VOGU-3710 file (C-alpha; in Angstrom, 3 decimals, decimal comma):
1> mtkairihqa> 0,065/-0,329/-0,136  0,863/3,575/-0,662  -0,328/7,056/-0,475  -1,264/9,439/-3,451  -3,027/12,672/-4,543  -6,058/11,795/-6,622  -8,964/13,432/-8,026  -12,818/12,243/-7,654  -13,921/14,636/-10,084  -12,715/17,967/-11,747
11> ggpevltwet> -12,689/20,900/-10,173  -10,412/23,216/-7,814  -7,685/22,642/-5,817  -10,070/21,191/-3,208  -10,732/18,146/-5,426  -7,167/17,209/-4,541  -7,126/14,100/-2,004  -4,702/12,150/0,065  -5,462/8,378/0,111  -3,910/5,236/0,282
21> vdigdpgpge> -3,999/3,129/-2,715  -2,570/-0,586/-3,416  -0,448/-0,621/-6,488  0,718/-4,091/-6,865  3,755/-5,733/-8,768  5,183/-4,841/-11,750  3,736/-6,693/-14,870  5,503/-7,585/-17,991  7,562/-4,433/-19,026  6,684/-2,499/-16,031
31> arirqtavgl> 8,564/-1,272/-12,890  7,835/-0,525/-9,586  9,615/3,019/-8,475  9,683/4,423/-5,216  9,380/8,349/-5,649  11,903/10,543/-4,019  10,621/13,901/-5,665  7,832/14,923/-7,886  7,568/17,713/-10,309  4,721/20,285/-10,020
41> nyidvyhrtg> 3,915/21,876/-13,741  0,915/23,856/-15,099  -0,431/20,959/-17,247  -1,417/19,555/-13,452  -4,030/22,436/-13,096  -5,094/21,601/-16,463  -5,926/17,782/-15,577  -7,702/18,589/-12,306  -9,740/20,955/-13,826  -10,862/19,091/-16,863
51> lypigdlpqa> -9,599/21,284/-19,015  -7,599/18,307/-20,337  -9,904/15,556/-19,923  -7,780/12,382/-18,275  -10,261/9,687/-18,518  -12,073/7,809/-15,932  -11,891/8,971/-12,080  -10,630/8,569/-9,614  -7,227/8,793/-10,674  -3,733/10,253/-10,094
61> igteaagvve> -2,547/13,131/-11,649  1,072/15,004/-12,222  3,450/14,236/-14,882  7,122/13,933/-13,560  8,842/12,528/-10,972  12,171/11,053/-9,860  12,810/7,912/-7,582  14,406/4,522/-7,353  13,421/1,383/-9,445  12,354/-1,361/-6,420
71> aigdgvteva> 11,328/-3,931/-8,653  10,605/-4,784/-12,800  8,432/-6,875/-14,799  9,073/-9,509/-17,465  11,034/-8,306/-20,403  12,277/-5,126/-18,644  15,579/-4,227/-20,158  15,776/-0,163/-19,877  16,390/-0,047/-16,166  17,262/-2,461/-13,386
81> vgdrvayapv> 16,244/-2,507/-9,612  18,387/0,214/-7,956  18,412/2,662/-10,759  17,655/6,177/-10,156  15,312/7,158/-12,735  13,128/10,005/-13,705  10,340/10,404/-16,316  7,436/13,074/-18,227  4,987/13,231/-19,169  3,316/9,792/-17,559
91> lgayaearli> -0,042/10,840/-15,610  0,086/9,475/-12,050  2,891/10,986/-10,212  1,543/12,630/-7,229  2,351/9,231/-5,272  4,929/7,779/-2,860  5,192/4,698/-5,433  4,010/3,831/-8,678  3,965/1,312/-11,227  5,182/2,945/-14,746
101> paaklvkvpd> 6,052/1,544/-18,141  9,907/0,759/-17,796  10,332/2,285/-21,428  9,224/5,432/-19,920  12,095/5,885/-17,692  15,336/7,528/-18,178  18,503/6,699/-16,209  19,589/9,568/-13,989  23,632/10,735/-13,683  25,631/10,873/-10,760
111> tiddqtaaam> 25,526/14,988/-11,589  22,189/15,490/-11,375  20,216/15,196/-7,611  16,823/14,158/-7,328  14,892/17,377/-7,021  16,435/18,478/-9,940  15,998/15,605/-11,905  12,034/16,060/-10,881  12,034/19,446/-11,817  13,248/19,303/-15,079
121> mlkgmttsyl> 12,091/16,562/-16,570  8,824/17,832/-18,369  10,079/21,831/-18,349  13,457/20,836/-19,648  12,275/18,089/-22,164  9,391/21,060/-23,677  12,566/23,116/-23,895  14,474/20,535/-25,861  11,749/19,949/-28,514  10,981/23,886/-28,543
131> irktypvqpg> 14,308/25,054/-29,340  15,829/21,966/-31,059  12,902/20,635/-33,046  9,840/22,894/-33,336  12,156/26,106/-33,993  15,512/25,310/-34,162  17,467/28,309/-32,701  20,390/29,653/-34,653  23,214/31,891/-33,273  22,168/35,466/-33,948
141> davlmmaaag> 18,515/34,808/-33,577  16,391/36,987/-31,498  14,152/34,628/-29,067  11,105/36,224/-27,262  10,193/34,237/-24,129  6,614/34,641/-22,619  6,912/34,317/-18,966  10,583/34,077/-19,169  10,781/33,830/-15,018  8,784/30,181/-15,005
151> gvglilsqwa> 9,688/27,165/-15,488  10,107/26,629/-19,057  11,177/30,146/-19,483  14,463/29,883/-17,190  15,380/26,917/-18,746  14,979/27,816/-22,179  16,559/31,330/-21,741  20,154/29,735/-20,537  19,852/27,326/-23,281  18,995/29,353/-25,990
161> khlgatvigc> 21,553/31,925/-24,794  24,318/28,873/-24,925  23,081/28,413/-28,764  23,705/32,133/-29,632  20,517/33,914/-29,427  19,603/37,526/-28,107  17,250/36,466/-25,600  14,253/38,881/-24,717  12,257/37,942/-21,673  8,800/39,113/-20,825
171> vgseekadla> 7,871/38,659/-17,353  5,234/40,422/-14,945  7,103/42,275/-12,465  10,810/43,846/-11,889  11,586/41,146/-9,617  10,812/38,495/-12,044  12,954/40,541/-14,631  16,113/40,370/-12,315  15,387/36,459/-12,053  15,111/36,359/-16,168
181> rahgcdhtil> 18,474/38,045/-16,406  20,172/36,435/-14,099  19,057/33,229/-16,341  20,210/34,254/-19,669  17,886/36,937/-20,991  19,879/39,641/-22,770  16,633/42,004/-22,629  13,434/42,189/-20,288  10,004/43,657/-20,921  7,026/44,233/-18,835
191> yntedvaarv> 4,370/42,849/-20,590  1,818/44,147/-18,162  2,609/48,014/-18,686  5,073/47,813/-21,670  4,503/47,649/-25,530  5,731/44,477/-25,684  5,827/44,692/-30,048  7,355/48,119/-29,719  10,194/46,947/-27,334  11,311/44,270/-29,403
201> kditdgkgaa> 11,249/46,219/-32,506  13,642/48,604/-30,706  15,619/45,920/-29,637  16,073/44,452/-33,015  16,409/47,626/-35,079  13,224/47,052/-36,247  13,368/43,491/-37,691  11,234/41,373/-34,818  11,912/38,311/-33,461  12,651/35,164/-35,543
211> vsydgvgqst> 10,560/33,160/-32,857  7,935/33,773/-29,647  7,723/30,924/-27,127  4,297/31,489/-25,870  3,038/29,170/-22,937  0,618/32,169/-21,354  -1,707/31,810/-24,214  -4,767/34,331/-24,018  -3,047/37,700/-22,937  -0,150/37,466/-24,567
221> ytqsldslrp> -1,204/36,204/-28,155  -1,490/39,360/-29,778  1,720/40,572/-28,258  3,546/37,298/-29,487  2,368/37,751/-33,234  3,056/41,668/-33,292  6,523/41,113/-32,206  7,668/38,755/-34,956  9,834/39,235/-38,161  8,314/38,227/-41,345
231> fgymvsfgna> 8,192/34,673/-41,397  8,879/34,217/-38,021  7,257/31,768/-35,409  4,567/31,994/-33,423  4,917/28,781/-30,902  1,937/28,488/-28,612  2,791/25,697/-26,133  0,764/26,531/-23,212  -2,429/28,804/-22,025  -1,676/29,917/-18,498
241> sgpvptveva> -3,783/32,684/-19,108  -6,920/30,857/-20,828  -7,197/29,202/-24,436  -6,086/31,619/-27,551  -8,218/32,718/-29,377  -9,164/31,302/-32,882  -6,357/31,617/-35,265  -7,145/33,956/-37,926  -5,177/33,311/-41,259  -5,276/36,433/-42,422
251> dlasrgclff> -3,441/37,501/-39,197  -0,404/35,551/-39,892  -0,445/36,893/-43,702  -0,581/40,587/-42,997  2,015/40,266/-40,265  4,577/39,028/-42,875  3,843/35,451/-43,636  4,261/34,077/-40,099  4,190/30,078/-38,903  1,995/29,437/-36,098
261> trpslmphta> 2,450/25,891/-34,424  0,630/24,331/-31,103  3,077/21,429/-30,254  3,178/19,267/-27,261  5,229/16,967/-25,200  3,282/13,657/-25,846  4,097/13,237/-29,490  7,807/14,092/-29,217  8,129/11,468/-26,580  6,204/8,800/-28,095
271> trpqledlag> 9,175/6,335/-29,091  11,789/5,355/-27,073  14,694/6,938/-29,451  12,220/10,391/-29,256  12,666/10,217/-25,547  16,234/9,234/-25,309  17,034/12,261/-27,892  15,126/14,850/-25,693  16,145/13,541/-22,442  19,761/13,064/-23,698
281> almnvvgsgv> 20,148/16,571/-24,348  18,347/17,939/-21,549  20,879/15,561/-19,022  24,024/16,892/-21,340  23,342/20,736/-20,767  22,245/20,300/-17,011  24,583/17,786/-15,852  27,496/20,120/-17,541  26,487/23,411/-15,959  25,251/25,148/-19,050
291> vkidvnqtya> 21,562/25,045/-17,652  20,857/25,781/-13,872  17,455/24,057/-12,609  16,364/26,284/-9,798  13,952/24,574/-7,088  12,430/27,812/-5,728  9,689/26,190/-3,762  9,024/22,488/-1,797  6,044/21,392/-0,715  5,137/18,080/1,047
301> lsdtgrahrd> 2,808/15,711/-1,209  0,383/15,764/0,777  0,167/19,700/0,885  -0,132/19,609/-3,066  -3,571/21,729/-2,869  -1,700/24,554/-1,455  1,022/24,243/-4,239  -1,612/24,253/-6,960  -3,093/27,788/-5,504  -0,202/29,296/-5,281
311> learkttgst> 0,709/28,061/-8,959  -2,213/29,617/-10,352  -1,756/32,811/-8,403  1,663/33,004/-10,179  3,376/33,190/-6,524  5,710/30,465/-7,816  9,174/31,074/-9,939  11,240/28,635/-11,353  10,527/25,156/-10,426  8,415/23,587/-7,831
321> vllp> 8,862/20,152/-6,219  6,723/18,242/-4,191  8,343/15,792/-1,611  6,888/12,343/-0,911
//
């Protein structure tokens, strides 16, 4: 028996319940892991509220964690008992222990501790596909990062800077601007009070940004479009402020033949080679110190409701970890 945070219905943080569950032994292709740290992500809020349906309830939510392999089922070759491992995105992470397909696990090197591993998998692999697959960042590119002081923002800003980009970070406060600059942003913009597009054009000598990585959604969508250079990429990978409006094709044409895409992590980790590619690149930049993962908040796993409230109120910065 173990304990987990589960939901029996969609709703606010109050629907998160701390309860005892029986997980049993691993079946063929499965591993049982004792989890040491669980990552908190905004997609967890979407799952809790029903914005992203997760199927039959009750069910544990959460999509990333780190831990130690306790047992393996028949046919498992990816990991062995005693291995330190991490994963994302696999639903059911809010638990002290769990069963999981072994093919979804990646080994964690000694250069990375458990809290860092748990905090970085979803946001870090998201960054990995955003800047290596969706729009491959090139030296000299002007990159616009919305919510640059958030979990993905802090990782992407550092990684893009390492690739030779000029990183422009949009944030909600002076405090977050300081944090963004300390993590690779060459310029910061307060998107609640400043004209983002005008600032971007000023920074880029009138050219505009090559790409806007926008996980905020509704409130920043038009600002992202207006900030791009001709043939620029509008990459909408989240909607913390609400879903983006219907995309008008004419808006893309009138702004200089823009590209619009709405990627997600699941298709980028659908196969073992894809998972190993994204995770391997992430492990390399974190393990070598190129990208630093800031775990700025920790909560007891049993106190996940408070963590969700703080996340939705934008009281958090960087990464947050739940401790079983």
